[in-house]
C-alpha positions in Angstrom: 0.0 0.0 0.0 1.4 3.4 -0.9 2.3 5.8 1.9 0.0 8.7 2.6 1.8 11.7 1.2 -1.0 14.2 1.8 -0.3 17.1 4.0 -2.4 18.1 7.0 -4.4 21.3 6.5 -2.8 24.4 7.8 -3.9 25.3 11.3 -6.7 27.9 11.5 -5.2 31.1 13.1 -8.5 32.0 14.6 -8.7 28.6 16.4 -5.3 29.2 17.9 -6.4 32.3 19.7 -6.7 31.9 23.4 -10.3 31.5 24.7 -10.9 33.9 27.6 -12.2 32.6 30.9 -15.8 33.3 32.0 -15.5 33.6 35.8 -18.6 32.4 37.6 -19.6 32.7 41.3 -22.2 30.0 42.1 -24.4 30.4 45.2 -24.9 27.4 47.5 -27.5 25.1 46.0 -27.3 26.8 42.5 -26.2 25.1 39.3 -23.1 25.9 37.3 -24.1 26.7 33.6 -23.7 23.8 31.2 -23.6 23.1 27.5 -25.7 20.2 26.3 -23.1 19.7 23.5 -19.5 20.8 23.2 -20.0 23.2 20.3 -23.3 24.7 21.5 -23.2 28.5 21.7 -25.6 28.7 24.6 -24.8 27.9 28.2 -27.9 26.6 29.9 -28.9 28.6 33.0 -30.9 27.0 35.7 -33.4 28.3 38.3 -32.0 28.6 41.8 -35.5 28.8 43.2 -38.9 27.2 43.1 -41.9 29.2 42.0 -45.0 29.1 39.8 -45.6 31.5 36.9 -49.4 32.0 36.5 -51.0 31.9 33.0 -50.0 35.1 31.2 -47.8 36.0 34.1 -44.1 36.8 34.5 -41.4 36.2 37.1 -37.9 37.4 37.7 -36.1 34.1 38.3 -32.7 34.0 40.2 -30.1 31.7 38.7 -27.8 31.9 41.8 -25.0 33.1 39.6 -22.8 36.2 39.3 -20.4 36.4 36.3 -17.4 38.3 35.2 -17.6 38.5 31.4 -14.3 39.0 29.5 -13.8 42.7 28.4 -15.2 43.4 24.9 -18.0 40.8 25.3 -21.7 40.9 26.2 -23.8 38.1 27.6 -27.2 37.6 25.9 -29.8 35.8 28.0 -31.9 34.0 25.4 -35.0 31.8 25.6 -34.7 28.0 25.4 -36.5 26.7 22.3 -38.0 23.6 24.1 -39.5 25.7 26.8 -41.0 28.1 24.3 -42.4 25.4 22.0 -43.6 23.0 24.6 -44.8 25.3 27.4 -45.0 28.9 26.0 -42.2 30.1 28.4 -39.9 32.7 27.0 -37.5 35.4 28.1 -39.6 38.5 28.4 -36.9 41.0 27.3 -35.2 38.4 25.1 -32.4 38.6 24.7 -31.6 40.1 28.1 -28.3 41.9 28.2 -25.5 41.3 30.7 -22.8 43.9 30.4 -19.1 43.0 31.0 -18.9 45.3 33.9 -21.9 44.0 35.8 -21.1 41.8 38.8 -24.6 41.4 40.4 -26.9 38.4 40.3 -28.0 37.0 36.9 -31.7 36.9 36.9 -34.0 35.9 34.1 -37.4 37.6 33.3 -39.6 34.7 32.2 -43.1 35.1 30.7 -45.7 32.4 30.6 -47.6 32.9 27.3 -50.0 30.1 28.0 -53.5 31.6 28.7 -54.6 28.7 30.8 -51.8 26.7 32.4 -49.5 27.9 35.2 -45.9 26.8 34.9 -44.1 25.4 37.9 -40.3 25.8 38.2 -38.1 23.7 40.4 -34.6 24.4 41.5 -32.2 23.2 38.9 -34.7 23.5 35.9 -33.0 24.9 32.9 -34.8 28.2 32.1 -32.7 30.2 29.6 -29.3 30.2 27.9 -26.4 32.6 28.0 -24.6 33.4 24.8 -21.4 35.3 25.2 -20.4 37.4 22.1 -17.9 40.1 21.2 -19.3 43.6 20.6 -18.2 46.9 19.2 -18.4 50.1 21.3 -18.3 52.7 18.5 -17.4 56.3 19.1 -20.7 58.3 18.9 -20.6 61.1 16.3 -23.5 63.4 15.7 -24.0 64.3 12.0 -26.4 66.5 10.0 -27.0 63.9 7.3 -26.5 60.1 6.7 -25.1 58.6 3.6 -27.6 57.3 1.0 -28.3 53.6 0.6 -30.6 51.6 -1.8 -33.0 50.9 1.1 -33.0 54.4 2.5 -35.7 54.8 5.2 -37.9 51.9 4.1 -38.7 50.1 7.4 -41.2 47.6 8.7 -42.6 45.4 5.9 -40.2 46.9 3.3 -38.9 43.5 2.3 -42.3 41.9 1.9 -44.4 39.8 4.1 -46.2 36.5 4.3 -49.2 37.5 2.2 -49.3 37.1 -1.5 -48.2 40.2 -3.3 -47.5 41.3 -6.8 -45.4 39.0 -9.0 -41.7 39.7 -8.8 -40.2 41.5 -11.8 -36.7 41.7 -13.1 -33.8 39.2 -13.5 -34.6 37.4 -10.2 -38.0 36.3 -11.5 -38.3 32.6 -12.1 -39.3 31.3 -15.5 -42.0 28.7 -15.9 -41.6 25.9 -18.4 
C-alpha cells in the first residue's frame, strides 16, 4: 500500500487564539451553567428557586450566579427553544443583556404565554441560555446627514411579508416551463 503523502491542513489562526475565561460565582445550591453539546453556543442557565408562573404572568427568576464576562463581550440571555415550543415560556426581554462590567446576580425575566396553564419551576430546571459574544463600542458622532443607501428609510414590511403580493419582476423572476 502506498504511503500517505498528503499534508495536513494548515492550522486555523482563529482557532489558535486563546479563549478567555468566564469567571462564575455559584451560590450554594445553585447550578453551574452547562452546555448540552460541546459546540453549543448557549450555556444553559438553571433556576435557583422554586416558583410558579401564572397563566399570562411573569417572574424574575434567580439563577444563583454572578459572572465576570471578558472585556469586549456581552452576555445575551436567550429563551430555550424547548420551553418556548412545549410550554410557552420565553425570556420577556429576550435577549436580556448582561454587560461585561456587571457583577450582580444574573436573573431571568420569564413570561408564561399560556393563557390557561400555570408553569411550575423547580430548583435546577433549565430556564434560559447565556450566549457570550464580542461587541463593538463605537465612538458616537452626531452628524447632520447620513449617507444614501438603496434601502434608505424603508422600514417595517419593506422586504415583503407572508401575504401574496405582486409578482416579482426583473432578473430574479423565475421562468415557468
